[in-house]
C-alpha positions as CSV (number, residue, x, y, z in Angstrom):
1,X,30.7,36.9,5.6
2,X,29.8,40.4,4.5
3,X,29.3,43.5,6.7
4,X,25.7,42.5,7.4
5,X,26.7,39.3,9.0
6,X,25.1,37.1,6.3
7,X,27.2,34.4,4.5
8,X,28.4,35.2,1.0
9,X,27.8,33.1,-2.0
10,X,25.3,30.4,-2.8
11,X,23.6,28.3,-0.2
12,X,25.0,24.9,0.3
13,X,23.6,22.3,-2.1
14,X,23.1,19.8,0.7
15,X,20.7,22.1,2.6
16,X,18.8,23.0,-0.6
17,X,18.4,19.4,-1.7
18,X,17.3,18.3,1.8
19,X,14.7,21.1,1.9
20,X,13.5,20.2,-1.6
21,X,13.2,16.5,-0.6
22,X,11.1,17.5,2.5
23,X,8.8,19.7,0.4
24,X,8.4,16.9,-2.2
25,X,7.6,14.4,0.5
26,X,4.9,16.6,2.0
27,X,3.3,17.5,-1.4
28,X,3.4,14.1,-3.2
29,X,2.4,11.6,-0.6
30,X,-0.9,10.0,-1.3
31,X,-3.6,10.3,1.3
32,X,-4.0,7.3,3.4
33,X,-7.1,5.3,2.4
34,X,-8.6,3.0,5.0
35,X,-8.5,-0.7,4.1
36,X,-12.1,-1.7,3.9
37,X,-13.4,-5.3,3.7
38,X,-14.4,-4.6,0.1
39,X,-11.0,-3.4,-0.9
40,X,-9.3,-6.3,0.8
41,X,-11.6,-8.9,-0.9
42,X,-11.1,-7.2,-4.2
43,X,-7.3,-7.5,-3.8
44,X,-7.7,-11.2,-3.0
45,X,-10.0,-11.7,-6.0
46,X,-7.6,-9.8,-8.2
47,X,-4.7,-12.1,-7.2
48,X,-6.8,-15.1,-8.1
49,X,-8.0,-13.6,-11.4
50,X,-4.4,-12.7,-12.5
51,X,-3.1,-16.1,-11.6
52,X,-5.5,-17.8,-14.0
53,X,-5.2,-15.3,-16.9
54,X,-3.6,-16.2,-20.2
55,X,-2.7,-13.6,-22.7
56,X,-3.5,-9.9,-22.4
57,X,-6.5,-8.4,-20.7
58,X,-7.6,-4.9,-20.2
59,X,-6.7,-3.7,-16.6
60,X,-10.1,-1.9,-16.2
61,X,-12.0,-5.1,-17.0
62,X,-9.9,-7.1,-14.5
63,X,-10.3,-4.5,-11.8
64,X,-14.1,-4.3,-12.4
65,X,-14.4,-8.1,-12.2
66,X,-12.3,-8.2,-8.9
67,X,-14.7,-5.7,-7.4
68,X,-17.7,-7.6,-8.7
69,X,-16.3,-10.7,-6.9
70,X,-15.8,-8.7,-3.7
71,X,-19.3,-7.4,-3.8
72,X,-20.7,-10.9,-4.3
73,X,-18.7,-12.1,-1.2
74,X,-20.1,-9.3,0.9
75,X,-23.7,-9.9,-0.1
76,X,-25.9,-11.2,2.6
77,X,-28.0,-14.2,1.6
């Protein structure tokens, strides 16, 4: 310690890394999105669509088709 009572030298790496991890966790966590019936059904439709696919498909097309199926399941007749 020096005459002002503060420790000399660099701060401990452990403390710096721990603080950096906490800051990262606060800033990078995605916002919680509620699980709606539409999102749940789209996920179920997506699982079925992917299990029957052969070859390559564009992910946007598959995603759109899954939401189309979810919307159809939610329609009232």
